[in-house]
C-alpha positions in Angstrom: 44.7 181.0 -13.1 44.1 179.6 -9.2 46.5 178.2 -6.8 46.8 174.9 -7.8 47.6 175.4 -11.0 49.6 177.6 -11.0 51.7 175.3 -9.0 51.8 172.4 -11.0 52.4 174.7 -13.7 56.5 175.0 -11.0 56.7 172.1 -10.0 56.8 170.7 -13.4 58.9 173.2 -15.0 61.6 172.4 -12.3 61.1 168.6 -12.9 62.4 169.6 -16.4 65.5 172.5 -15.0 68.7 170.0 -14.8 69.8 172.1 -11.8 66.7 172.2 -9.2 67.1 169.6 -6.8 63.0 168.7 -6.6 63.2 166.3 -4.0 64.5 169.3 -1.9 62.7 172.4 -2.9 59.2 172.7 -1.2 56.7 174.9 -3.0 53.6 176.9 -1.7 51.2 179.2 -3.1 49.1 181.6 -2.0 46.7 184.3 -4.0 49.0 184.1 -6.9 52.3 184.3 -4.3 55.0 182.1 -4.5 57.0 180.4 -1.3 59.8 178.3 -2.0 62.0 176.1 0.3 64.2 173.6 1.5 67.9 172.9 1.2 69.9 173.1 -1.6 73.6 172.3 -1.9 74.6 175.7 -4.1 73.2 178.9 -3.9 72.8 179.1 -8.1 70.3 175.9 -7.4 68.3 178.0 -5.2 68.6 180.8 -8.0 67.7 178.7 -10.4 64.1 177.3 -8.8 63.6 181.6 -8.2 64.1 182.1 -12.2 61.6 179.5 -12.6 58.9 180.4 -10.1 59.4 184.0 -11.5 58.5 183.2 -15.4 55.2 180.5 -14.4 52.8 182.7 -15.6 49.6 184.0 -13.4 52.5 184.2 -10.1 52.4 187.3 -8.3 55.7 187.3 -6.5 57.9 184.9 -5.4 59.7 184.6 -1.5 62.7 182.8 -1.9 63.6 180.9 1.6 65.0 178.7 0.1 68.5 178.1 2.2 71.8 176.9 0.8 73.6 174.1 3.3 77.7 173.4 3.8 79.6 174.8 6.7 82.8 174.6 6.1 85.3 176.4 8.4 85.4 180.2 8.0 88.8 180.3 7.5 88.8 178.1 4.2 86.2 179.6 2.6 88.2 183.3 3.1 91.0 181.3 1.7 89.1 180.7 -1.1 87.9 183.1 -2.3 91.3 185.3 -1.9 92.4 183.1 -4.4 89.6 183.3 -6.9 90.1 186.8 -6.2 94.2 186.4 -7.1 93.0 184.2 -10.4 91.0 187.2 -12.0 93.2 189.4 -13.5 90.8 192.2 -14.1 90.8 192.8 -9.9 93.2 194.0 -8.1 93.0 191.2 -4.9 94.4 193.7 -2.5 91.7 195.8 -2.0 89.0 193.4 -1.0 88.9 192.2 2.3 87.4 189.8 2.8 86.0 188.4 6.8 83.2 185.3 7.4 81.3 184.1 9.9 79.6 180.5 9.6 78.3 180.2 5.8 78.3 185.0 5.5 81.0 186.5 3.7 81.6 190.6 4.2 83.2 192.0 1.4 85.0 196.2 2.2 87.4 197.6 0.1 87.4 199.5 -2.0 87.6 198.6 -6.5 88.1 200.9 -10.2 85.5 199.8 -11.7 81.0 197.7 -11.6 82.7 194.8 -12.9 85.3 194.5 -10.4 82.9 194.3 -7.3 80.7 191.9 -9.7 84.2 190.0 -9.7 84.4 189.7 -6.5 80.6 188.8 -5.8 80.3 186.5 -8.1 83.9 184.4 -6.5 82.4 184.6 -3.3 79.5 183.2 -3.9 81.6 180.0 -5.6 83.3 178.6 -2.3 81.5 176.1 -1.3 79.7 176.5 2.4 79.0 180.5 1.1 74.8 181.1 2.5 75.1 184.1 2.1 77.3 187.4 0.7 76.5 191.0 1.9 79.2 193.1 -0.9 80.4 196.6 1.1 82.3 197.4 -1.9 82.6 200.6 -2.9 83.9 202.1 -6.2 86.8 204.7 -6.3 86.3 207.5 -8.3 
């Protein structure tokens, strides 16, 4: 399939996906490789654009260069994440450490199970302004 056909299919698919702000995402296709760029408000929008690109026939690979905007104060991000941890019944909030640098969140500590690690990472991504999560949480054996 030609690059322009892949691009057209992807743009059509994204237009039909409500969670993707198509006016803020650029699509480039070279030899079947899709490069997504632009700026969105939330990580789920970035991930959804990637999923859409991955489902188009003829795509050889996808580079997701879409950035997540918003930069609240690091202390606010940390507070929101810790609060989300405490609301989760299946996560020991005291066992997880959270540090922030701008929109980057670093998670550390030990949890009892993989599921707890997933809860911690999802809670971190749900905080406004988070652009990257570095999950260094280990599982206590």
